[in-house]
N, C-alpha and C positions, 0 to 999 in steps of 0.2 A: 324572382319574378321579373323585376326593373332589369336583370341581366338579361333576360331571354326577350324583352322587349326592345331593349336597345340594341342587341344584336342582329335580331330577326325582324326588326320593324319595317326595316326597308324593304326587305325580300317580301314581307306579308303584303303591305302595301302597294308594290310594283305587280304581286300577284293578283290583287284584287282589280288593280285598274288593268292589267293586262288581258284579264278574262272578261272583265265587263267590255273592253275595246271589242274581243274577238265575239263576244255575242252580238254586238251591235253591228258589226261589219260582215260577220260570217253566218252570223245566227247561232242557235242551238249545237249544230254539227260542230262548226269551227271552235265553238267553246269547248266542247267533249275534245277534240283535237289538240288543242293548245294543252289542255290539262292533262291528257295522255303524255304528250312529249315532254310535258315538265316533270311527271313522274319518271319518265324514261330517262331523262337526263341524270336525275339524282340517284336512281338505282345504279347507274352505270357508273358514275364520278362520285361514291361515296368514300370509295378508298382514296381519290384525289384528295378529298378534304383532309384524310388524314396525315397524307405525304406531306400536303402543303403546309400544315399545321406543324409538322417537325422542322420545317424549314423558317418558317414564319417566325417562330418562336426566338430565332437565332437576331432577328432584325430589330432595329429600334423602332421608336413610337412611328416616327414620319414616313419610314418605309411601309410599315404596316398600313398606314393611312394611304400611301400610294398604290398598294396591293387591292384597297379597297374601291378606290375611285378610278384610278387611270388602268389597273388591272381588271376591273368589272368592265370597263367600256370595250378593251381588247377580246376579253371572252367573250362577251356578248355580242358585240357588233363586229368585230375582227375577226374571230374565228367561226361564227354561227350564221353570219352574214356576208361579209366580205370574202373569207375563205372560199367557201365553194365557189364563187363566182370566180375567183381568180384561177381555181383548178380550172373552170370551164374554159376560162380564157385562153390557159396553157395548153389544155387537151385538145381544144377545138382549134388552136391558132388561130384566134380570132382578138380584137381590140377589146379592152375592158367595157367599153359602153355598148358593145354589140352583145358581150356575155351577159351584162344587165338586161339587156332585151331578150333575149334567150330565157334566162329566168323568169322573167314576168309574162312575158308573151307566148312561151312554149315549153310549158313546165316537163312534158314528157321527155322533149330532147334534152333539156336541162338534166334531168333524171339520168337520162341515159350517158352523158357525157361525165357527167361526176361519177356515176358508178362505174365506167370506163376506167376512171383514174384510181379505183380502190387498189388496183395491186401495188402500185407507187406509194399509196399514204400509207396501205398496211404495212410494208416493207419500211418505211421511215419510222413510223410511231411503235413498230414492234421492236426494232433493234433498238433504238432509242430506248424504250420501257425497259428491255432486258438487260440493258447496260444499268440503269438504276436498280434495278433487281440483283444482278450479279454483284455489283460493289457493294451492296447492303450483306448480300451473303457471304461475301470472302471476307470481310471486315472482322477484325478480332474485337468483339465487343463484352462488356461486363456481364451484362444480362443475355440468357439464352433462352428463347421458348422451346424449339425443338432441340435440345441439346445433343441428343445423338447423332443429329444431321449437321447442325451449326458449327459444333467444335471442330469436327474434322475438316470441313469446307474453311475454317478461317486459318488452320494452320496450311491449307493449299493455297489460300488468298495471299501467302508471304512471296507467292512466285509472281514475278513482275509480270504485268500484262496478261493477266490469266482471263481477266474480263473480257478484254478484246479478244483474245484469240478464240474463246467460247463463243461469243457474239458472232464474229467472223465466219465460224464452223456453222452456227445455226443458218447464217445467211446465205451460205453455199447449199446448204442441206435445203432450204426452201426454195432457193433459185433453181435448183437440179431436179427438184421433186414438183413441188404444188406450182410452182411457177411455169412449167411448161406445157401444162393444158388449162389455161383460165378460161372459163366459159364466156362466149360472146354473146353480145346482145341479137346477133341476126343467126344464133344457132350454130354450132361447131365449138371449136376451142380455138386456143392463141397461145403462142410461145411468149411469154413475158419475163424470160430470165434476165434479158439485159437489163430492162427497166426495174426488176426488182434489185437487182444487184446496185446499180447506180443509187435508187433510193436509199436502199441499206445503208451503204456506205455513208450516203451523204447525212443519215439519221445518226451514225455513230460519230462521225466527224463532227456534227453540231453538239452532240453531248459532250466529247472531249474538249471541245473549244469552250464552251460557254461554262461546263462545270469545271473545268481545268481553270481558268481565268479567275471564276469566284472562288474556288478553293486556294488560288496563290493569294488575292487579297485576304481574304479571310485569315490565312496563316500568316500574313505579313502584319495583319492588326493584332494578331493574338502575340506574335513577337513582340510588337512595339508596347503592349499590355504589359507583359512579363519584362521587360526593361525597365519603364517605369517602375513597376512594383519592388524589382530588385535596387534601383536607386532610393527610393523612400525610404523613410524610417521602417523598423520593423514593427512599431505601434499603429502606424496607418497603414500598413500593406494591406493587411485584411481587406479593411475598408475600400482600397483603392480595386482590389481584384473583385470585390462584390458591385461596386457601381459601375466597372467595365461591362460585367455580365450583364447586369440588369439594363444597362445603356442599349445592348446588342450593336449589330452591325450595322455601319453607315458607309457613307460617300461610296467609293467604288466598290469595295465588296458587296455592300448592299445593292449596287444597281445590278452587279452581275449578276447575284442571287436573285433579284428580280426576275431578270430576263430568263434564268434558271427556270424558276417558277411558270413563266410565260410558258415555256418551250414544254414542259412538262404538261402543263393546260391543254397546250395545241396537240397533244399526242393522246391525250385522254379523249378530247373531243371528236376525232375523227371517227371512232366506232358509233358516236352519238349520231354524228351528224349522215354518216352511211345507212343506220338503222332508223332513222327517220323516215326515212325513204318508204320503208315499209308501211308507213301511217298515213303520209301527203308527200306530194312533190312539189306544194305551193311554198314558195322560198319566204313568203313572209309569217305564215302559219308556224315553219318550220324555225325560224330567229326567234318569234316570239315566244315559243313554248321550251324551246331550249335555252332560250334567255332568261326566263324564268327559273329552269332549273340550277343553270350556272351562278343566279345569284343565291341561291340557298346553299350550293356547295360554300363561295365565298364565305356567307354568313356562318357556316359550320365550322368554316377553317379558323375563323375568327372566335368563334366560341369555345373551341378547343384548346385554343392558346390562353383564353381570358380565364380559364378555368384551370388550365392545368392540366389536363386529363389525360395527355401523354406520360404527364410525370406520376400519376396517381394510378394509371393502368399501364403498366410498361411494357405488356406484348401487343398493344395496339398497331405500335408502328410495324411490328413483325407481320401482323396479321395483313396489313397494308400491302408491305411489298410482295408479300406471296400474293398478294391479289394482282398486285403489277406485273409481276412473273408470268401467272396465268393470262392475263389479258395480254401480255407479248406474244405468249403462244398463240393464242387464240386468233391475234391478228395475222399472224403469219400464216396460220393455217388457212385462214379466211381468203387469202390469195385465190385459192382455188375452190375451197368448200364453204358453203352457207352454212353460218351458227347462229342461231336463234340468239335475239339481244338477250331474251329471257335467261339463258344458261348463262351467259355473260353477266349478267347483273348478280345471277344467284350467288355464282363462284365467288365474286368479290363480299357479296353480304356474308356468306356462309363462314370465308376464312375470317373476316374481320369481327364475325360475332364470337366465334370460337377463341379468338385472341383476346376478347374483351372479358368472356367467361372464364378464360384461364388467368387473366389479371385477377379476377375476381377472387378465385380461389386463392391465388397467391396472396393477396393482401390478405385475407381471412386467416390463412395459414400463418403469416407474419405477425398478425394481430394476437392471435392465440399463444404463438410464442412468446411474444412481449409479456402478455399477460401472466404467463407462468413464470417468466424471470421474476417479474414484480413481486408475486408470492413468495417464491424463494428468498426473494431479498427481506422480505417482513417476517420471514421465520427465524426466531435468535437462534444462534449457532450452536447454543446446548442442548435443545431441542431435539 
């Protein structure tokens, strides 16, 4: 119980304060809208928490705190409040102050401008998330969830740049199919092929740059730790290795890993921001509701790290990555077709729930196996 209170305490406090503020300012209707948006954000981003936890557990305590403080500010205010306004400024080719005025004084035009930018947002986020999924899928890992699929793909993954090739093919397919007849607000359709191609390539480049730099520094750090361990005495080498892993990533490696986390969060937030317009076009209600949801995702991420949940339930990361792959495909499809947010959220929840149940079955099977070995060890050899 203390762990839950310590981890989710701030989220609960902000929820109470946020809902009370919404009730005072907008009445019961505003309170209901903010609550619904919070639930929407949590349902759409649950798989984000699992992915974040897998990365965050590699970082040291300092950078975990940075993720919880600076990262929360970026997620709540940056992505849920500032980012849509920036999109409006770029789309409408107006200054940031004018964009703020549009968001506050003309909600209908604000919604129109953000929605018009959806093809570019979906292409960027879709390709970025697709790369995360593909790199996971083609990685040769010790533990497989869907072994019949993952083992053959791990062998295919030995080919250089196979993830990039598949992502580019998917982008080309999207640009030449769903992007050629995007519904426009005034009726009819518009060709967004060039926009989708440029945004998708930008998403791919962002993934390669941020992920590549963080991976480079992480590799350098591991090499330095191995060199220190080799130079040390055999007796204290295991202690050094254990200490290094316990400390986690720091310095440049952790900084770029932090940037990588923020870009992932941004990619996940796109569908939440766009989906929120189905409920309200009030920028402040939207920011408050989605911000409360984002706080719970942050708290859930830390909870998973502190409890070692990903180590106990080893298929959770698999389920989250499959959910990311599904979300990437959905984002690319939504360039032309509307996909209900309920479907998007349910796909992620179902995949993660399935991976969790598979982990429980695996743990039970391993537990029964170890009990049988212990019983056999207790039986005298002469019996």
